[in-house]
C-alpha positions in Angstrom: 4.3 -19.8 -32.4 5.4 -16.5 -30.6 5.7 -16.8 -26.9 3.2 -14.6 -25.0 4.8 -11.5 -23.4 5.1 -11.8 -19.6 4.6 -8.7 -17.6 3.7 -7.2 -14.3 0.7 -4.8 -14.4 0.4 -2.1 -11.7 -2.9 -0.2 -11.5 -3.1 2.7 -9.1 -1.8 6.1 -8.0 0.9 8.4 -9.1 1.8 11.5 -7.1 4.3 14.3 -6.8 5.9 14.0 -3.3 6.8 17.2 -1.6 9.2 16.1 1.2 10.6 17.9 4.2 13.4 16.2 6.1 13.7 17.6 9.7 15.0 16.5 13.1 11.5 15.8 14.4 7.8 16.1 13.7 6.0 19.3 14.8 3.4 19.1 17.5 -0.1 20.5 16.7 0.2 24.3 16.2 4.0 24.2 16.3 6.5 25.2 13.5 9.7 23.3 13.2 12.4 25.0 11.1 15.7 23.9 9.7 14.3 21.2 7.4 15.5 20.3 3.9 13.0 20.2 1.0 13.0 17.7 -1.8 10.5 17.2 -4.6 10.2 13.6 -5.8 7.9 11.3 -7.8 5.7 9.1 -5.7 2.3 7.5 -5.3 2.0 3.9 -4.3 1.2 2.6 -7.8 4.0 4.4 -9.5 6.5 3.5 -6.7 5.6 -0.2 -7.1 5.9 0.1 -10.9 9.4 1.5 -10.5 10.4 -1.2 -8.0 9.0 -3.9 -10.5 10.8 -2.6 -13.5 14.1 -2.1 -11.7 13.8 -5.7 -10.4 13.8 -6.8 -14.0 10.2 -7.3 -15.0 8.4 -5.9 -18.1 6.1 -3.5 -16.3 2.9 -1.8 -17.4 1.3 1.0 -15.4 -2.3 2.2 -15.5 -3.4 5.2 -13.6 -4.9 8.7 -14.0 -3.0 11.9 -13.9 -3.8 15.5 -14.6 -3.1 17.5 -17.7 -0.6 19.7 -15.9 3.2 20.1 -15.3 3.2 17.5 -12.5 1.4 15.0 -14.8 3.9 15.7 -17.6 6.8 15.2 -15.1 5.4 11.9 -13.9 4.8 10.6 -17.4 8.3 11.6 -18.6 10.1 10.1 -15.6 8.2 6.8 -15.6 8.9 6.3 -19.3 12.6 7.0 -18.7 12.5 4.2 -16.1 11.4 1.8 -18.9 7.8 1.4 -17.7 5.1 1.0 -20.4 2.9 4.1 -20.0 0.8 3.6 -23.2 -2.3 3.0 -21.1 -2.1 6.0 -18.8 -5.2 8.3 -18.6 -5.2 12.1 -18.4 -7.9 14.1 -16.6 -8.6 17.6 -18.0 -10.5 18.7 -14.9 -8.6 17.3 -11.8 -5.0 18.1 -11.0 -2.4 15.3 -10.6 -2.1 13.8 -7.1 0.2 15.5 -4.5 1.6 14.1 -1.2 3.1 16.3 1.5 5.5 14.2 3.5 7.4 14.9 6.7 10.5 12.7 7.5 12.2 12.8 10.8 15.8 12.0 11.7 14.9 8.3 12.3 13.5 7.9 8.8 9.9 7.8 10.1 7.3 9.6 8.1 3.9 11.4 8.2 2.0 11.8 5.0 -1.0 13.8 3.8 -2.3 13.2 0.3 -4.5 15.2 -2.1 -5.4 12.4 -4.6 -6.7 14.6 -7.4 -7.0 12.7 -10.7 -6.1 9.4 -9.1 -9.6 9.2 -7.6 -11.2 9.7 -11.0 -10.1 6.4 -12.4 -13.4 4.7 -13.0 -14.7 1.2 -13.8 -15.7 2.1 -17.4 -12.1 3.1 -18.2 -10.9 -0.1 -16.6 -13.2 -2.2 -18.8 -11.5 -0.6 -21.8 -8.2 -2.2 -20.6 -9.6 -5.7 -20.0 -7.2 -7.6 -22.3 -4.1 -6.0 -20.7 -5.5 -6.9 -17.2 -6.5 -10.5 -18.1 -3.1 -11.3 -19.6 -0.9 -10.0 -16.8 1.4 -12.5 -15.0 1.2 -10.5 -11.8 -1.3 -7.7 -11.2 -0.9 -5.3 -8.2 -3.6 -2.9 -7.0 -3.5 -0.4 -4.0 -6.4 1.6 -2.5 -5.5 5.1 -3.6 -8.2 4.7 -6.4 -12.0 4.2 -6.0 -13.3 1.0 -4.4 -15.7 0.3 -7.3 -12.7 0.6 -9.7 -10.7 -1.9 -7.6 -13.6 -4.3 -7.7 -13.8 -4.0 -11.5 -10.1 -4.7 -11.9 -10.2 -7.9 -9.9 -13.4 -9.0 -11.6 -11.6 -8.8 -15.0 -8.3 -10.2 -13.6 -10.2 -13.3 -12.3 -10.7 -14.3 -15.9 -7.0 -14.6 -16.3 -4.3 -16.8 -14.7 -2.0 -14.1 -13.1 -1.3 -13.5 -9.4 -3.9 -11.0 -8.1 -2.2 -8.9 -5.4 -3.9 -6.3 -3.2 -2.0 -3.8 -1.1 -4.8 -2.5 1.2 -3.3 0.9 1.8 -4.5 3.4 2.7 -6.9 1.1 4.4 -10.7 1.4 4.0 -13.6 -1.0 4.0 -12.9 -3.7 1.4 -16.0 -5.5 0.0 -16.0 -9.3 0.6 -16.5 -9.7 -3.2 -13.1 -8.1 -3.7 -11.2 -10.1 -1.1 -12.6 -13.4 -2.5 -10.9 -12.7 -5.8 -7.5 -11.8 -4.3 -4.6 -14.3 -4.3 -2.2 -12.3 -2.2 -2.9 -9.5 0.2 0.0 -7.4 1.7 -0.9 -5.2 4.6 1.4 -3.8 7.3 0.7 -4.9 10.9 -1.6 -2.0 11.7 -3.6 -2.4 8.5 -3.9 -6.2 9.2 -5.6 -5.5 12.6 -7.8 -2.8 11.3 -8.9 -5.0 8.4 -9.6 -7.8 10.8 -11.9 -5.4 12.8 -13.6 -3.9 9.8 -14.5 -7.4 8.5 -16.3 -8.1 11.8 -14.2 -10.9 13.2 -14.0 -11.5 16.9 -11.6 -9.4 18.9 -8.0 -10.7 18.8 -6.7 -11.9 22.2 -3.3 -13.2 21.3 -0.1 -11.1 21.3 3.1 -10.7 19.2 3.5 -12.9 16.2 0.6 -15.2 17.3 -1.7 -12.2 17.1 -0.6 -11.6 13.5 -1.1 -15.3 12.7 -4.6 -15.4 14.2 -5.7 -12.3 12.3 -4.2 -13.8 9.1 -6.0 -17.1 9.6 -9.3 -15.4 10.1 -8.9 -13.2 7.0 -7.6 -16.0 4.8 -10.8 -17.9 5.6 -12.4 -15.6 3.0 -10.5 -17.5 0.3 -7.2 -15.5 0.1 -4.2 -17.7 -0.7 -1.5 -15.8 1.1 -1.4 -12.9 3.6 2.0 -11.3 3.8 2.2 -8.8 6.8 5.1 -6.4 6.6 6.7 -5.5 9.9 9.2 -2.7 9.0 12.7 -3.5 10.3 11.4 -6.8 11.7 10.7 -8.2 8.2 7.4 -9.9 7.5 5.2 -12.9 8.2 3.8 -15.0 5.4 0.6 -17.0 6.1 -0.2 -19.7 3.6 -4.0 -20.1 3.8 -4.2 -23.3 1.8 -1.6 -25.2 3.8 -2.3 -23.4 7.1 1.4 -22.6 7.5 3.4 -19.5 8.4 6.9 -18.3 7.8 8.9 -15.5 9.3 11.3 -13.6 7.0 13.9 -11.4 8.8 15.6 -8.5 7.0 19.3 -7.7 7.1 20.2 -5.0 9.6 20.7 -1.5 8.1 20.7 2.1 9.1 17.4 3.5 7.8 17.4 7.2 6.7 14.0 7.3 4.9 11.3 4.7 5.0 9.0 6.4 2.5 8.2 3.9 -0.3 9.8 0.9 1.5 6.6 -1.1 1.5 6.0 -0.2 -2.2 9.5 -1.4 -3.0 8.8 -4.7 -1.3 5.5 -5.2 -3.2 6.9 -4.2 -6.6 10.0 -6.4 -6.2 7.8 -9.3 -5.1 5.5 -9.0 -8.1 8.5 -9.0 -10.4 9.9 -12.2 -8.9 6.5 -13.9 -9.1 6.3 -12.8 -12.8 9.6 -14.6 -13.3 8.3 -17.8 -11.9 9.9 -17.7 -8.4 8.0 -19.4 -5.6 6.5 -17.3 -2.8 9.4 -17.7 -0.3 12.1 -16.9 -2.7 10.1 -13.9 -4.0 9.6 -12.6 -0.5 13.2 -13.0 0.5 14.3 -11.0 -2.6 11.7 -8.3 -1.9 12.8 -8.1 1.8 16.4 -7.4 0.7 15.3 -4.9 -1.9 13.3 -3.0 0.7 16.3 -3.0 3.1 18.4 -1.3 0.5 15.7 1.3 -0.3 15.4 2.5 3.3 19.1 3.5 3.2 18.4 6.1 0.6 16.3 9.3 0.4 13.1 9.5 -1.7 10.6 7.0 -2.8 11.1 6.0 -6.5 14.8 7.0 -6.6 15.6 4.8 -3.7 14.4 1.6 -5.4 17.3 -0.8 -6.1 18.1 -2.5 -9.3 18.0 -6.3 -9.8 21.8 -6.5 -9.8 22.1 -4.6 -6.6 19.7 -6.9 -4.8 21.4 -10.0 -6.2 24.8 -8.8 -5.1 23.5 -8.0 -1.6 21.9 -11.5 -1.3 25.3 -13.0 -2.2 27.0 -10.9 0.4 24.5 -12.0 3.0 25.0 -15.7 2.1 28.8 -15.3 2.5 28.4 -13.7 5.9 26.4 -16.6 7.1 29.1 -19.1 6.3 
């Protein structure tokens, strides 16, 4: 009997990123000159797919792109990465998604997105991919596609046995029916608090990590197994809703030059490790190191490290602790 193929499925956005690196962000009405321009492939879904495949997982990507030069470029480059793009959809009316990104000297970013074809991925098209969705070991969805499409994805995924992961970014109101189907939700700290408020929970009164834990407890009461809150250069906090336990994972210290795509790197690497059968703590530790490497490089997808790089860095860190 042939063993069933194991794979990570990423469903979401793919964009062309138009990046300008400058010393600082402009104030409203101000022009800042002297920047450096770079065009890269991006989009949260595509970024996460690259992180997943470079972390060693068979990876399938489903999304919608335009029938245009940007779309052709996305398709070609993601295929070159080794991602299965057989299920990509092309839209003859809407252009491919574009993101304008400003990056300052500290690696911080400001982003404005024109989603284009990404926002035309509809539930009917998702239903045509039902078998691929149900059989995934790990399935990752972000919120750069329509909410009704996200709900259909998780409805189908709930009929399978894979990890159902939601990255609630960019944050918008998430139906309770969707959250009840999610196994792992991965917001950043700001998204965690906004989600807590949007869901109608009582105002948070604690501070620091206790504030994060309280928000996580409230949200996990909806049936979510794990809430992993990413904290940038402070690492992340994992809340295990079933055991009512939390863990803090700290990252190695690095000099960040570009944080664009760091969260996507974390999520894609995490999904890859879960696909391989790693437990949640080991998967998060691997993902944290992967993201710490990504922020030391420019660009989104091109900054994602390969499995061997992450493994070597983990070995170095273990030797340093001795």
